[in-house]
C-alpha positions as CSV (number, residue, x, y, z in Angstrom):
1,M,-26.6,9.8,11.9
2,A,-28.0,9.4,8.4
3,R,-26.3,6.7,6.3
4,T,-23.7,8.2,4.0
5,Q,-24.3,7.4,0.4
6,P,-21.3,6.9,-2.0
7,A,-20.6,9.6,-4.5
8,G,-19.8,7.5,-7.6
9,A,-20.2,4.1,-9.1
10,E,-18.2,1.3,-7.8
11,A,-15.5,-0.2,-10.1
12,P,-16.2,-3.7,-11.5
13,P,-14.9,-6.5,-9.4
14,P,-11.5,-8.1,-10.3
15,V,-11.6,-11.0,-12.7
16,G,-12.4,-14.2,-10.9
17,T,-14.4,-12.7,-8.1
18,A,-18.1,-13.3,-7.6
19,A,-20.3,-10.9,-9.7
20,K,-22.5,-8.6,-7.6
21,P,-26.3,-8.7,-8.0
22,W,-26.7,-5.0,-8.4
23,D,-26.3,-3.1,-11.7
24,L,-22.6,-2.2,-12.0
25,A,-23.5,0.9,-13.9
26,R,-24.8,2.5,-10.6
27,A,-23.3,2.8,-7.2
28,P,-23.9,0.2,-4.5
29,R,-25.8,1.4,-1.5
30,I,-22.7,1.2,0.7
31,A,-19.3,1.6,-1.1
32,V,-16.3,-0.5,-0.2
33,A,-14.1,2.7,-0.2
34,K,-14.8,6.4,-0.3
35,P,-11.6,8.4,0.1
36,R,-11.6,11.8,1.7
37,L,-8.8,14.3,1.2
38,V,-8.4,17.5,3.0
39,E,-10.8,20.2,1.9
40,L,-9.7,23.0,-0.5
41,S,-9.8,25.5,2.3
42,A,-7.1,23.6,4.2
43,A,-4.8,23.5,1.2
44,L,-5.5,27.0,0.0
45,P,-2.7,28.8,1.9
46,Y,-0.2,26.5,0.4
47,L,-1.7,26.7,-3.1
48,R,-1.5,30.5,-2.9
49,S,2.2,30.3,-2.1
50,I,2.6,28.6,-5.5
51,D,1.2,31.7,-7.2
52,A,3.7,33.8,-5.2
53,T,6.8,31.8,-6.1
54,R,5.7,30.7,-9.6
55,T,7.4,27.4,-9.0
56,Y,5.2,24.5,-10.0
57,S,7.5,21.4,-9.9
58,N,11.2,20.4,-10.0
59,F,11.8,20.2,-6.2
60,G,10.1,23.4,-5.3
61,P,9.9,25.0,-1.9
62,L,6.6,23.2,-0.9
63,N,8.1,19.8,-1.9
64,S,11.2,20.5,0.2
65,Q,9.0,21.5,3.2
66,F,6.8,18.4,2.6
67,E,9.9,16.1,2.6
68,T,11.2,17.7,5.8
69,R,7.9,17.2,7.6
70,L,7.6,13.6,6.4
71,A,11.1,12.9,7.7
72,A,10.2,14.5,11.0
73,Q,7.1,12.3,11.2
74,F,9.4,9.3,11.5
75,G,12.0,11.0,13.8
76,L,14.5,11.7,11.0
77,E,16.4,14.7,9.9
78,P,15.9,16.3,6.5
79,G,17.6,14.4,3.6
80,H,16.1,11.1,4.5
81,V,12.9,11.4,2.3
82,A,12.5,11.7,-1.4
83,T,8.9,12.3,-2.7
84,C,7.8,10.6,-5.9
85,N,4.8,10.9,-8.2
86,N,3.4,7.5,-7.0
87,A,4.6,4.5,-5.0
88,T,5.0,2.4,-8.2
89,S,7.6,4.8,-9.6
90,G,9.3,4.9,-6.2
91,L,9.6,1.1,-6.2
92,T,10.8,1.1,-9.8
93,M,13.5,3.7,-9.0
94,A,14.7,1.8,-5.9
95,L,14.8,-1.4,-8.0
96,Q,16.7,0.2,-10.8
97,R,19.4,0.9,-8.3
98,A,19.4,-2.8,-7.3
99,A,19.4,-4.0,-10.9
100,A,22.4,-1.9,-11.7
101,R,24.4,-4.1,-9.3
102,G,23.6,-7.2,-11.2
103,G,21.3,-10.2,-10.9
104,R,18.2,-11.2,-12.8
105,Y,15.4,-11.8,-10.3
106,C,13.4,-9.8,-7.8
107,L,12.1,-12.0,-5.0
108,M,8.6,-10.9,-3.9
109,P,5.5,-12.3,-2.3
110,A,2.8,-13.5,-4.5
111,W,0.3,-12.1,-2.0
112,T,0.5,-8.4,-3.0
113,F,-1.0,-5.8,-5.3
114,A,0.0,-5.9,-9.0
115,A,2.1,-2.7,-8.7
116,T,4.8,-4.6,-6.9
117,A,5.4,-6.9,-9.9
118,H,5.0,-4.0,-12.4
119,A,7.7,-2.0,-10.7
120,A,10.2,-4.9,-10.8
121,L,9.5,-5.5,-14.5
122,A,9.9,-1.8,-15.3
123,A,13.3,-1.9,-13.5
124,G,14.4,-4.7,-15.8
125,L,14.1,-7.5,-13.3
126,T,12.0,-10.7,-13.4
127,P,9.7,-11.1,-10.4
128,Y,10.2,-14.5,-8.6
129,L,7.1,-15.2,-6.5
130,V,7.3,-16.8,-3.1
131,D,4.8,-17.6,-0.4
132,V,4.0,-15.6,2.8
133,D,3.7,-16.4,6.5
134,P,0.2,-17.5,7.4
135,R,0.1,-15.5,10.6
136,T,1.2,-12.1,9.2
137,W,0.4,-12.5,5.5
138,A,3.9,-11.2,4.8
139,L,7.2,-12.4,3.3
140,T,9.6,-13.0,6.2
141,P,13.5,-13.1,6.2
142,E,13.2,-16.8,7.0
143,I,11.1,-17.6,3.9
144,A,13.4,-15.5,1.8
145,L,16.6,-17.2,3.1
146,E,15.0,-20.6,2.3
147,A,14.2,-19.5,-1.2
148,L,17.5,-17.9,-2.2
149,P,19.6,-21.1,-2.8
150,R,16.9,-22.5,-5.1
151,I,17.1,-19.5,-7.6
152,S,19.8,-19.6,-10.3
153,H,21.1,-16.5,-12.2
154,G,21.1,-14.4,-9.1
155,V,18.6,-12.3,-7.0
156,A,19.2,-8.6,-7.4
157,A,16.6,-7.5,-4.9
158,I,13.9,-8.6,-2.5
159,V,10.7,-6.7,-2.0
160,P,8.9,-7.5,1.3
161,V,5.4,-6.1,1.3
162,A,3.5,-4.6,4.3
163,P,0.2,-6.4,3.9
164,F,-2.6,-3.8,4.0
165,G,-0.4,-1.7,6.3
166,L,0.8,-4.2,8.8
167,P,4.2,-3.1,10.1
168,L,7.3,-4.8,8.8
169,D,10.4,-5.5,10.9
170,A,12.9,-3.1,9.3
171,Q,15.7,-4.2,11.6
172,A,15.3,-7.8,10.6
173,W,15.4,-6.9,6.9
174,D,18.4,-4.7,7.4
175,A,20.1,-7.8,9.0
176,F,19.0,-9.9,6.1
177,Q,20.6,-7.5,3.6
178,A,23.8,-7.4,5.6
179,Q,23.9,-11.2,5.7
180,T,23.1,-11.9,2.1
181,G,24.2,-8.8,0.2
182,V,20.8,-8.8,-1.6
183,E,19.2,-5.3,-1.8
184,V,16.0,-5.0,0.2
185,V,13.3,-2.6,-0.9
186,L,10.3,-2.5,1.5
187,D,6.9,-2.1,-0.3
188,A,5.1,-0.2,2.5
189,A,2.5,1.3,0.2
190,A,-0.2,1.1,2.8
191,G,2.1,1.4,5.8
192,F,2.3,5.1,6.6
193,D,0.8,4.9,10.1
194,A,3.1,2.4,11.8
195,L,6.2,2.4,9.5
196,T,9.6,1.8,11.1
197,V,12.5,3.0,9.1
198,G,15.8,1.2,8.6
199,R,18.7,1.6,6.2
200,S,16.8,-0.3,3.5
201,V,14.6,2.0,1.5
202,A,10.9,1.8,2.2
203,V,8.3,3.1,-0.3
204,V,5.0,4.5,0.9
205,S,2.0,5.4,-1.2
206,L,0.1,8.7,-0.8
207,H,-2.7,7.7,-3.2
208,A,-6.2,9.0,-2.3
209,T,-7.2,5.5,-1.1
210,K,-4.4,5.4,1.5
211,I,-4.7,6.5,5.1
212,L,-2.7,9.7,4.3
213,G,-3.7,10.6,0.8
214,I,-2.9,13.5,-1.5
215,G,-4.6,12.2,-4.6
216,E,-1.6,10.6,-6.3
217,G,1.9,10.5,-4.9
218,G,4.4,8.7,-2.6
219,F,7.7,8.9,-0.9
220,V,10.9,6.9,-0.4
221,I,12.5,6.9,3.1
222,S,15.7,5.5,4.5
223,R,18.1,6.1,7.4
224,D,20.8,6.0,4.7
225,P,20.8,9.5,3.1
226,D,23.0,8.3,0.2
227,L,20.1,6.0,-0.9
228,I,17.8,9.0,-0.9
229,V,20.2,11.1,-3.0
230,D,20.3,8.2,-5.5
231,I,16.4,8.1,-5.7
232,R,16.2,11.9,-6.1
233,R,18.6,11.8,-9.0
234,R,16.6,8.9,-10.6
235,S,13.4,10.9,-10.2
236,N,14.9,13.7,-12.2
237,F,16.0,11.8,-15.3
238,G,19.2,10.8,-13.7
239,F,20.4,14.4,-13.7
240,D,22.9,15.4,-11.0
241,G,23.7,19.1,-11.2
242,S,24.0,19.0,-15.0
243,R,21.9,18.1,-18.1
244,D,23.7,14.8,-18.4
245,S,21.8,11.7,-17.4
246,S,24.2,9.8,-15.2
247,L,21.7,7.2,-14.0
248,I,18.8,5.3,-15.5
249,G,15.7,7.1,-14.1
250,C,12.4,8.7,-15.0
251,N,10.3,11.8,-14.4
252,G,9.3,10.7,-10.9
253,K,8.8,14.1,-9.2
254,I,5.7,15.4,-7.6
255,S,4.3,18.8,-8.4
256,E,4.0,21.7,-6.0
257,F,0.2,21.2,-6.1
258,A,0.6,17.7,-4.7
259,A,3.0,18.9,-2.1
260,A,0.5,21.5,-1.0
261,Y,-2.1,18.9,-0.4
262,G,0.5,16.8,1.3
263,L,1.3,19.6,3.8
264,A,-2.4,20.2,4.4
265,A,-2.9,16.5,5.0
266,L,-0.1,16.4,7.6
267,D,-1.7,19.4,9.3
268,H,-4.9,17.3,9.7
269,W,-3.2,13.9,10.2
270,K,-4.3,13.4,13.7
271,L,-8.0,14.0,12.8
272,Q,-7.7,11.7,9.7
273,R,-6.1,8.9,11.8
274,A,-8.8,9.3,14.5
275,Q,-11.5,8.9,11.9
276,Y,-10.1,5.6,10.7
277,Q,-9.5,4.5,14.2
278,S,-13.2,5.1,15.0
279,V,-14.3,2.9,12.0
280,L,-11.7,0.1,12.6
281,G,-12.3,0.1,16.4
282,Y,-16.1,-0.2,15.9
283,Y,-15.6,-3.1,13.5
284,R,-13.3,-4.9,16.0
285,A,-15.9,-4.5,18.7
286,A,-18.8,-5.6,16.5
287,L,-17.0,-8.7,15.3
288,A,-15.3,-9.6,18.6
289,D,-15.2,-13.3,19.7
290,L,-16.7,-14.7,16.4
291,P,-15.6,-18.3,15.7
292,D,-13.4,-18.8,12.7
293,L,-12.9,-15.1,12.1
294,R,-9.5,-13.4,11.9
295,I,-8.6,-9.8,11.6
296,A,-5.0,-8.6,11.0
297,P,-3.1,-8.5,14.4
298,G,-3.2,-5.0,15.9
299,L,-5.4,-3.4,13.2
300,G,-7.4,-0.6,14.6
301,D,-5.4,-0.7,17.9
302,D,-1.7,-0.7,17.3
303,W,-1.8,0.5,13.7
304,M,-4.3,2.1,11.3
305,A,-5.1,1.3,7.7
306,S,-7.6,2.4,5.1
307,T,-8.9,-1.1,4.4
308,F,-10.5,-3.7,6.7
309,N,-10.0,-7.3,5.7
310,I,-11.4,-10.3,7.4
311,E,-10.2,-13.9,7.1
312,A,-12.7,-16.8,7.5
313,P,-13.2,-20.3,6.0
314,E,-13.7,-20.2,2.2
315,A,-17.4,-21.2,2.3
316,A,-18.2,-18.6,4.8
317,I,-16.4,-15.9,2.9
318,L,-18.3,-16.7,-0.3
319,E,-21.6,-16.6,1.7
320,I,-20.7,-13.3,3.3
321,E,-19.7,-11.8,-0.1
322,A,-23.0,-13.0,-1.6
323,R,-25.2,-11.8,1.2
324,L,-23.6,-8.4,1.3
325,G,-23.9,-8.2,-2.4
326,E,-27.6,-8.9,-2.2
327,A,-27.9,-6.0,0.2
328,E,-26.1,-3.8,-2.3
329,I,-23.1,-3.5,0.0
330,A,-19.8,-3.6,-1.8
331,T,-16.9,-5.8,-0.9
332,R,-13.5,-6.3,-2.5
333,R,-10.9,-9.0,-3.0
334,W,-8.2,-6.4,-2.9
335,W,-5.4,-8.7,-4.1
336,G,-7.4,-11.0,-6.1
337,K,-5.9,-14.5,-6.5
338,G,-2.4,-13.3,-5.9
339,L,0.1,-12.1,-8.5
340,H,0.2,-15.4,-10.3
341,G,-3.6,-15.1,-10.9
342,H,-3.1,-12.1,-13.2
343,Q,-2.8,-12.7,-16.9
344,A,0.2,-10.5,-17.1
345,F,2.1,-12.5,-14.4
346,R,0.9,-16.1,-14.9
347,D,4.1,-17.2,-16.4
348,L,6.4,-15.7,-13.8
349,P,8.7,-18.2,-12.0
350,R,7.4,-19.1,-8.6
351,A,7.8,-21.4,-5.6
352,P,4.8,-23.3,-4.2
353,L,2.2,-20.9,-3.0
354,P,-0.3,-22.7,-0.7
355,V,-0.7,-19.9,1.8
356,T,-1.3,-17.3,-0.9
357,E,-3.8,-19.5,-2.6
358,R,-5.6,-20.0,0.7
359,L,-5.6,-16.3,1.6
360,A,-7.0,-15.5,-1.9
361,A,-10.0,-17.8,-1.1
362,T,-10.5,-16.8,2.5
363,T,-10.0,-13.1,2.8
364,L,-12.5,-10.3,2.0
365,G,-12.3,-6.5,2.2
366,L,-15.3,-4.9,3.9
367,P,-16.4,-1.2,3.5
368,C,-14.0,1.1,5.3
369,W,-13.7,4.8,4.9
370,P,-13.7,8.0,7.0
371,G,-17.3,8.8,7.9
372,L,-18.7,5.3,7.5
373,D,-21.4,5.5,10.1
374,T,-22.1,3.0,12.8
375,T,-25.5,2.0,11.4
376,A,-23.8,0.7,8.2
377,I,-21.1,-1.1,10.2
378,D,-23.8,-2.7,12.4
379,E,-25.6,-3.9,9.3
380,I,-22.4,-5.3,7.7
381,S,-21.3,-6.9,10.9
382,A,-24.7,-8.5,11.5
383,V,-24.3,-10.3,8.1
384,V,-20.9,-11.6,9.0
385,R,-22.0,-12.7,12.4
386,R,-25.1,-14.5,11.1
387,V,-23.0,-16.5,8.6
388,L,-20.3,-17.5,11.1
389,T,-22.7,-18.4,13.9
390,T,-25.3,-20.4,12.0
């Protein structure tokens, strides 16, 4: 198979990461990500139905159908899913609900994408950063229970994050909420493939870069339909059968056009998943048994994701990053230095973060996208193998 070339220029690397040797005004030879949505022909029947109904947004028939199918994907009846225009707004609306109950802080892992903190701040809460478990890269109920007594002025909510799609234990977090009374909102932005659903709301991204993408969008899901009713009201300016805003909310709805692509994406979900499984499985085999290399447990086997991150000693990661850069192969430090490494969040209160700081130095995202051919993966893996075996 001929090597697939990226369509557009790679975005500049995050602040604090190593500069790439190629000219950033042009594309690398192998991109780190190259999303693929369903083709227009697959979405066209749904798009034509929009012309027939002349309904373009505001909980139209395609959106209702999309929500019903999303609920069924996770074994739930209709009424357990509310779509939203992106996962950040979904998190914000869920945290607005928590903030209304009182409390100043939102406990969250420092090892996450910037959107998690932005959502809390938009909901009127102050993020309080804590560390993650070194094995799973995730905030655990045990870490959260240890942190709670040390935080004054009250914790309104806790946002566990599914790191790069790794499944969270929804039952354990439901038990945590029942024990502490603190609202739990699961940030499962990358977690569509292996999500388990509890009573606590989970927010999933449908951004183009995610494993099920519609361009821009997301959904909130819970076994508690009352929570979904609350989110739906907040996504429509707080309206509830009248023009009176009874809740703090926003315009968080998706359009019928986004729902059309969502329905087409679900039609082709098995194929999309298989394409990612092929790439991830090939990586796993190519990098098997390497000393000092770690891949997220179960990735490419038990669960699929749209990114492939490796963990290795810091010196090795720097060398892998540099050698791939010299070969014009893009890599990405997806979460940078952690939330506290961003200028916007550097003054947020936080606990000690030794695991987060280690992960920031020792993890690297390798190219991963549907259609990435085996020749490219062999080339990338050979670089990783040479660094770790010499």
